[in-house]
N, C-alpha and C positions, 0 to 999 in steps of 0.2 A: 287793688280788686282785681281778681282774676276773672276772664270773660267764661263765660260759660259756652261751651261746645254744641252747638245746635245739633252738627252734623250727627251726633250720638244719641239725640234724645229720639224717643220712642214715637212722637205725634210726626208725621208724614210732610204736615204743612212746617214746621220748625226745622228739618231736613231739608225740604226745598229752599227756604230762606237763607241755610248756608250757602248754598249754590248761588242763590238768586238775589237774596237781599242788600248784598255788596252795590253801589249804587251803578259801577260801571259795567255791572255783568248785565244789568237790564238794560242800558244803552248799546252795550255790544250785542245783545239780541234784537235789538231794534233797528240797528243798521241790517242785521242779517235778515230781518222780515224784510227789509227796505230794498233787498239785494246785492248788499256789500259783500264780497267775499276774499279780497285782499287785503294782507295785515296793511299795506301804504293807505289803503282805502279806507279802510276803519280810521288809523291815526287821524288821517285827513277831517274826515268825517266829525270825529268825534272830539279833537283837538286834545287829546289824551297824550301821555307822555309814554313811548316803548315799551319801558318795563313795565309800567301798571297793564298797558294792553296785552302784553305778552302772557303776563300773570294771569289775566283774564281770558283771554284765548285757552291757556293752557286747562285752565279748571274747568270751563265749560265744555273742553274737549274730554277732559278726564272724566268728566261728571255724563258724559253721551248725548248734549244736547248738539255740539258741533263736531264735524270731523274735519280734521286737515287732510289733503289730498295733493298730492303733486301736480304741479301743473305741466304742460307739454314742455319743450326747450323752445320750441317755434313762438311761445309771447314775449320772447325778448328778454332781457338781462334785468335779473333780480327778480322773475317773476317765479319763484321757487314752489308755492305753496298756495293754496285756497282754502279758506273753510266754508264748508257748506252744511246747514241745518241737516240734522240727522230725523227721523220720526219722533224722537223725543221732542226734539227742538221745534218741530213743527205742533206739534199736539200743546205746545205752549201758546201759539197765537192765539186763539180765542181769550185766553188770561192777559195776554199782551192788549188786545182791543178792548176788553174791559177797564184795563189799567189807562188805557190813552181816552178812553170815551169819559171816564171820570175826571182824567186829568185836563181834559177840553172845555168841560163844564165847569169846573171848579179852580183850576190853576191857570187861565190864560186871562189875559186883558180884554179890553172891551172890543178891540181888533180883530178877536177870535183866534184858534189855532192856526200855529205857524204851518203845520202840514193837515192835509186833508187825504184821506185814502178813497181811492173809486176803483170797482171793481172792472178790471182792464175789458172784458167783453161786452160791457154794458155801459160803462162810464157812469154808472150808481154808485153812490156814496156807499162805502162800507160801515156798518153799524154792528156795535157790540151786540153778541146774541145776549138777548135777554133772559133772564131767569124766570121760569114760568112754572104753575103748577100743572096737575096731571090735565085740569081743565082748559088749561090755555090761558090762564089769568098771571098778572105780576105776582111774584112772590117776593115775601118783605122778610127780615131775620125774626120778627114774631110770626112767623107763619109756618115756621120749620119747628121740625122738634128732633132734638139731638140724642141719639141711640148709641150705645156701645157697637162698635163692630167688631168682626171676626176676628181682628188682632188685637183688641183692647185687652189690657192687663187689670188685674184687680182695682187697680185705684181708680182706673177711666169708669169701671164698671161701675163701682161705688156713685162715682161722682154723678153720673148720669139714669141714678135711682135703679139701678139692676140689682135686685135681691137675690139671694141663692137659690131661692125657691122658681125664678122667673126660667129658668133651666137652660140661659142661651149662654 
């Protein structure tokens, strides 16, 4: 059975899964959000094989979530590069917080989550941004309407009920 290439799909969510859907990719980003920048730190913190880590760092760099920058020689032997979040990578942080909040609620044992995040300036817990309506009330999936966007093709427009006379 051949694999479907998500990177070629029209749907941006499917295309993002081509980059972020591999389990190590999300964990590498987690480490970057937690301040990890060096290859050996990623390797140690994740317990990941070097060849897999190299591939994931390369993929995240190629897709613009991380940038690989040279370290100055004064940092010692073996300190050649570091990986830093780009604007694109930083923009994923709220999505990571939402995933972490869900996992902390549903995937931890009775002892609670192994890692807590707090705001450095205040010491207050970091919480995932809630999905709110224009009135400030929580939104649930049944409270939304799905409409074709400006990049929608004919099938997507038909799927979400747009007819040719809608003029969109």
